N, C-alpha and C positions, 0 to 999 in steps of 0.2 A: 769757120770765120764767122762774127758777129756775135763773140762767146765768149764772158768775163777771163777763157785762158788763151786768148789770142794771141794777144802783148808778148804771153809770158811764152808762150811755143818760138812768136818770129825774135825774140829776142836770145830763144835758142840756139835760133837757126842761124842766126848772125853770129851768136858766139861762137859757133862749129865750124864757121868759114873764113873767120878773122882771129887770128891766133891772139889769144888775151892775158890780166890777170884782174881784172875786174871784169861785170859787167852793170847798168844799172841803164831802166825806161824812169823817165821825168816829162812831164807834161807841165808846159809851159802856156799859163793862160794871157790873153793881152796885158791884161792889168799885172804888175806885179807879183805873181802870184803863182808859186813853182808846188811840184804836188811831186815825190817823189811813190812811183806807182811799186819796182819793182828792183831791186838790186839782187847780182850774185857775186859771191866769194867776198864780199865786203863785210867788218865785224861792224854789227848796225849801231855802233855808240860814234863809228865817224857819218855813219846816217847819220842820226839825233845832230852830230855837232852840225851839218848839215842841212838843217832843215831849220835850226834853231841858229848860227849863227853868219852860215857862207847864201843861202840861196840869193839875196838880193845880187853878191856879187859875182851868180855864177856866170863867166862868159857868153853862154853857151845861150842860157835866157837872155841876157843883153842883145846879145845876134842874132835873134829870133824879131823879138821885138822892136828893132832897130830896121830890120831889111824885112823879111816877109817874106827869106829867100830859103824855099823846101829843102830837098838833098844833101849830100853830105859836106860837113862842116868839119872840118883843121882845127887843131889849137891855135896854129898862127893862122890864120880867117877872125877866129872867135877873140882873140888876146887884144886885147890894146893897150897904150898906156897910163889907166887911168888908174886912179885909185885905187876902187873895188877890184879890177882885174889884179893887182902885185899882189893885193890883200890877199886875193883867194889862192894869188902861185907860192907867196909867200911861208901863209900857214893852213890854208886847206889842202890845198896839192901835196906837203911838206908831212901834216900829219898823215894822211891819206893814202901817204910812199905811190903817190901819183906823179910819174914822169911828164905821159903822156893822153893826150885821150882825141880824140876822133866819136862822131856819129853819124846815124841819119834821122834831119828832120822830116816830121811826115805834119801837114796839115793837117786842123782838126778848123768845126764848124766854128762860126762866134771866134776869129784870128789868135783861135791856139795851135799849140805844135807837143806833136807826142816824140818826145827824141831818144834813140835805143841808141844807148853811148859802151864801147870797147875801149876799156884805163889799159893799163902799162908803166912798169916801174921802169920801164927804157922805152928812148925814140924810138915808133913806131918805123919799119921798114918799108921804103917804096910798095914791094910787092902785096902787103899787109896793106897798104892805101887805093891800090890797083887793084887788090879783090874788095873792100868796099866799095869803091866805086862803078864795080863788072856788079854789084849785085844786087846797087842800093833802084834800078827802075824796077824789079822783081820786089822788094821789102816797099813799094811805094806803092807797089801799083796793089801790091795785096793789103795795105795800108787803108788804099781807098775804099775797095770791094769792101774792109769789113769794117768801117765806116758807116756805109751806103747798110749793112747787112741791120747794121742795131738799131739805124731811119729810118729800116723799113719794115720790119718785124719775119725777117726771116724764117722758112720753115727751121734751118737748124740752128736759130738761136738760140740763145737760152732766158733766161728772165731779165738779164740787162734789157734785150729790146725794145723796140720803143713802134707800136702801132702806129704810122702814123698815113692811118687814113682817115681815122676823122679828127676836127682841131688840132693839133697840140703845139708845143708851146715849151722850148728848154731852159730854165735858168739859170746859170752857177752857182755857187756855194754866195758867192754876195747879191745875187739878184741881177744882173748881168744877162740881156737876151745870150743863148748861145746860136739858137736854132729854132727857126718856127716854119710848122708846114704851110704849102701852099691854101687849105686846109681853111687854115689859122686867118691867113691873108684874108681870105676871103669873108672869113669871123668878120675880123675884127670891120669890117662895111659893113654887114653886115648890124651888128650891135656894137656902135660906139663906145657903149658903158666899159666895152671889156680895156681898154684906154686905160678908166680911171681909178677898178680895179688891179688894175698891177703895178700902177702909181701906190695903191694901197699897201701891196703883200711886204710881209718880212720874211727879209733874209731867210729859207729853211722853216717856211709854214707849210704845213700840211693843210689837208681836212677838204671840205664841197663847197662851194660861193652859190647861192644860188642867184642867178638873173631872173628877169619876167618870161623870157626868151628861152633861155638855156641853165642846164647844171654845170658846173667846174668844179671837176674835181683835183687836186695839188696831191700827188707823191713826189716820195721825193727820193731820190738819184743814191745808189749805194758809193762808197768811193772805189768800185773796180768797176764805173761806169766812164769808159774815155773822155765822152765828148765834155762830159760835164761832174766829174766826180762829185760828189757830198751836193749836187745842186739839186732841181725840185723838175716835175714835169707838169705842165699843166693842160688836162686831155678836155672837151666841151661837146658836148653832147648838146640839139637843138631838143629844148621840149616840146615843139610842132612843127618836129620833120615828121613829112610823110612817110619820106624815107628806110626814118628807122622806126616807124609802126610796125607791131610786132603780129603776123598773121591769126587769123583764128584757127588755124592748123597746129600752132603751136600749145607747148604745151603751158600752166596758169605759171601767174609770174612768179609763185614761189620754187619753180622746178625748172624756169627757164633760163639761160646765160641772157649772157650780155652778148651782143653781135653790131659787129661795125655795118657801115652802110654797103657796104661791097660782101660781108657774107649776107645780110639780108639778102640784097639781090643776090644772088648765088640759088639759095634758101627758097627763094619763093620762082625760079623757079624747076628747082628741081622738085621742088613740092606739084610740077607742072609736068612728068615724068618727062622734064628735056632733057637730051641728052648733052655729052659736056663741048662734044664743038656745037651746036646749038646752044648752049648756053654761053660760048667764048662770043662767037656772034653777035647776039644779041647785048651782050655786055661789049664787043669791042676788046677785050681780052684775048691773051693767048688758052691752047688749051693747057697750059703749063698750068699756068695759073690758073684753071678755075678746078683745079687736080688740088694743089695747093692747098683752096678756099674747102674744097670738099674735103681735108685732111683736119681743116679746124673750127668749122662744123662736127666733124663726127667727137673731136677731142672734147670742146664741146657740148656737147647733148650725151656724151659717155656710151658712144658705141664705136663697133667698128668698124660697119661695109654703111655704106645707100640705102642696103634694103633693108638694116636695123635703123636709118632714123629714119625712113616714111614711117616703117612701122610705130617706132615711136612716137613722134608725133600725129600719128592719123586716132593712134585714141584718145586725144584729147579732142580733136573735129568738133565737139561740140560746144570745147569751151566758150 
């Protein structure tokens, strides 16, 4: 979980449990934006037709935006008598050789949803829909855990994960706010000009902005990032925050990595030869979390153990 392969594996799991002819993963944003992440067994030409001609007619996207109801959704729930639905059935489903569609909608931050769809050339049988309903709670639980992993910088996450210890804000490709960390909300109160900075951003903008008290980094997110494909993440570093100051024992700036606030706190206590239990007690976190942050520090400093970390830092104690 928390990796870019997760949605693909989740789709494979649904496909193994529910017989089908085609599989789709589709993200529906709160605005009229639809993004096809992945398909199985469907011609690419059909996907291109969907993106170009039919994404705004998609009844499942219309259903999500009007209801915000997660879980299993079948064709008869999503379809209505609108011109868009009739066009979708008459033109897209016929062109794609689809007679029936059902899926599981997983809510995402910012009012979006991820849809895992099974599609068939014939009508689904009751037993197939019963299976879909039976596995939906498990799929939803995995989906929630996956998003939590993306937004919490889990150790098993890849480079699509986001470290939200520092103030972070995630925007979608149109510039709309998808998620803000608690630290970012606090930062908005401490630096009111952040709101003016946000209003001046152009969708897709990257780079750095320096304020009087902070440095703001804007990085693009690739299309594999479920929460905001093609969006951006803003990370704020306080320029005058003593909690982010580098201790004298650390290597010089050219050699030391950028540390988050909690990494810095753990490092300070490691340098005082505190045990993991003592660190956990002082920082009011679990020993498992301490272990996780020690591993992060080892990676950032290019060492394999606490002994190597201390040895490296002490070589620079006079810097």
